[in-house]
PATISE-107739 format. One record per residue (C-alpha): x, y, z. Coordinates in pm, whole numbers, plus 50000, padded with zeros to 5 digits. Example, Ala and Ser with C-alpha at 12.3 -4.5 7.8 and 13.67 -1.06 7.14 Angstrom:
2
512304955050780
513674989450714
***
This chain:
368
422593248597542
422213264997201
423103300297110
421683331496950
424363335496683
421953344196404
421073378296543
424673384796646
425613381596280
422693403296174
423443431496412
427143431896346
426363435495975
428463405695876
425973396695608
425813409495253
422263411095124
420473426294831
418153455394903
415173431894858
416623407295107
417333434895356
413683445095328
412713410795457
414093421995796
416293392495883
419123384895639
422193364095706
425183354095501
424393318195406
427933304795439
428483319595785
425033310495905
425183274595783
428093268396019
426203282596313
423113262696231
425033229996219
426083235696581
422733248496711
420803220996537
422763194396719
422543210597060
418933220897021
417813186596902
419153171997228
417253197397433
414033192297238
414273154397253
414563156397633
411193173697667
408513150397801
405433149797581
402263159997762
400223127997726
396993146497799
397443166997482
398173138997234
394543135397133
393323169997235
392113189496932
390473217697124
391493250996975
392193234396641
390243230696318
390223200296089
391353208095737
390443183695462
393383179395229
393383183694855
395243196894554
395993233794515
398283256794319
401053268794546
403093299894478
403023334994338
399873355894341
399693391994218
402163418494114
403883419594455
405103383594424
408863379294461
411173356094266
411203328694534
407403325194496
407673313594133
406613292493958
403163282594072
402963244994100
400443218594200
400653203694549
398553177694722
398323179395102
396773153195330
394173160195598
395493177095908
394493197096216
395693232996269
395623256896562
392953283396506
395393310596613
399043316396695
400313301797021
399563327397289
401613339297587
399303320097822
399783287897628
403543291897608
403713300297981
401943267398057
404613249197857
407423266598041
405883259698382
405513222798294
408993217898151
411313245098286
412243253097926
414533283097866
414223300597529
417093309697302
416703346697379
417033340097752
420493324297721
423843341997734
426223333597451
429453315197516
432613333597411
434273300397330
431443289897101
431413323696925
435123319596852
434503285096703
431733296896476
432713331096347
434473331396006
438313334596009
439393370196069
435973381996193
436073404996494
434553392696818
431353410696911
431513433597213
430863417297550
427453433897590
426233416197278
426893382297437
424243388397702
420843372297668
418933394497424
416543396397132
415623420696856
413023447696928
411523471796676
412373508396724
410983533996480
413943554996367
413993592896376
413093609096050
416093621695859
416003644395556
416533625695228
417433594295418
417033558295313
416543532195585
417433496095627
416953470395903
419883484196106
417793515296160
414793498196317
416043466396486
417693469896826
419413440396986
418143445797338
419463427097644
416593414497856
414093413297570
412463379297545
409013363297540
408383374697898
409503410397821
408423416497459
409523453097421
412463451797661
413343443698026
410973469998165
407973454497992
405983423698101
402953402897997
400403419498217
397203421198018
398873403597725
398123367597805
396053364997489
398753380597264
400833357597044
404073347197205
407053363997036
410833363597065
410703326297005
413243309096784
412453279996552
414003257496816
411673271997082
408663265796859
409773229896798
410163224197170
406653236797242
405213215696960
406803184097100
405403190597446
401943197097299
402003165297093
401943185496774
404403197696511
405133228296301
403243230095970
405053223895647
405223253895420
402723237195187
400283229995469
400543265695589
399793280595246
396963255995177
395373265395509
395913302795458
394133301395121
391013287495287
389983269394971
390103300994756
391903294994423
394253322194299
393413345794587
396173369794702
395083370895065
393373347295312
390113366495267
390233368594885
391483395594648
390273427794808
393283448894899
394173448195266
393483485695301
390013484295143
386753476695318
386683463695675
389843460395881
391253426195795
394543421995980
397133438096207
399653453995971
401513486595924
399433516295805
401543546495725
405113554095623
407283524195717
409383524995933
408723560396050
405063562296147
402313536996201
398873552696201
397433522896391
394223523896189
393653486896261
393543495096633
397073483596717
400503499296677
402303467296768
400943432696850
397233425296862
395563398397076
394793366896883
391443363396705
390813400996667
390013399496297
387693378396085
388783342396036
389323328295687
386973302395534
388683274295730
388123292196062
391753302496102
392653336296254
395633358696181
396883340095877
397843375095764
399723399995975
400353402196351
403403378796366
405453359096117
404973321896181
407683295696174
407183265395945
409053232595943
410783237595609
414343247295523
414523277395290
415843275894936
415163304494696
414793283294383
413053253294547
409833258194350
411773258594024
413413225694108
410093208394145
409803208993767
406073215393738
405053180893860
402353173994116
404043171494456
402623150394736
402903164595089
406203182795024
408453188695322
410743213395154
414353209395046
416793188795252
419183207395479
422103198495249
420223209594941
419013242195096
422493251295224
421113283795366
420893275995736
417483292795734
413913281695795
410783294895627
408383318995795
404913327395669
402053352295714
403643386395764
403513407596077
402433440696223
405443455896045
404303446695694
402873469395426
402983470595046
405983493995038
407983469995252
407383432395236
403593427495183
404113395695384
400383392095448
399943376695103
399203339195108
402253331294890
404743354495062
407843337895202
410393350095458
413323332195612
415623334395911
418123313196098
416483288996343
418203305096641
416843339496560
414093355896767
412403388896699
409513409496835
407343400896536
407933363196518
405693335596661
404153303096544
401143279596542
401043241796537
399433213696339
398733176796392
398433149796129
395063132496096
396503098796201
***
């Protein structure tokens, strides 16, 4: 069993983040989180390795598109780019297949039925393990926070002259998980075609193994999102997300207080509701953040030294030393005043045991 310590640390406020990091919605103190990740990696790898691969899916490319590899410039595009997106650098990726859309509730349910898998958010947290992993002198979380739970978005009440941070809009809610996306009273009725959420990186890896696939590298994800368009800020080009036709599920209005829902959705949208990019990929911007395979390191691009990089797999765990994995694509909570995560170069990170209402994934498969 592996445990949901990442969000426990987040909700208790044990992390110290800059205002920019806080605005990325999931920040964790790297030293504390690295210890938790070392434990959860070991336990989760054993669970994932025990999953029997579905042999029928090993050569099944239905619901995927073939992407011819090539060289592209990876990294910062436009004035909203953040420091961890610099500098732009040349990357070569090999041919690969990619899911046309995020893994849906129906697809994830089939995996759970076949394997009996239990997600991170559905597991209670062991008091003994919490004691082992919290930093010396840190207070134990209250008992109710050790119950199976996940983070659900709650729009805060408007307060005069108030500033807001992630504590105001994330609620650690017992009973929230992929089956109950907005809390224990909710269910998936009519949402079979919505992207599965409240899945940790470990959960995504488990599904990918069963499906005979893998998570995309960060480079593969960005190459695919660009759809062959050089120097474009978004999967569709350079037209601002708010101009012209509706392009993605994102936050319209005053974040986090009011979402106008001009795109037709106040929260999640079903997959494939907006125009695909030039590669035939849907929702590469908005709807849910998508897990990638890579460890996160803020200055990783700088360390590459401007050389052409072949099929990069990101920094090593030891080098990254953050205990966090990279997410891409933005979510229904993104807008320009917040994270603008729907840009092709935008990066977000979180601990691999974290699950949230706006986090999902899609899979890839190598050509050979």
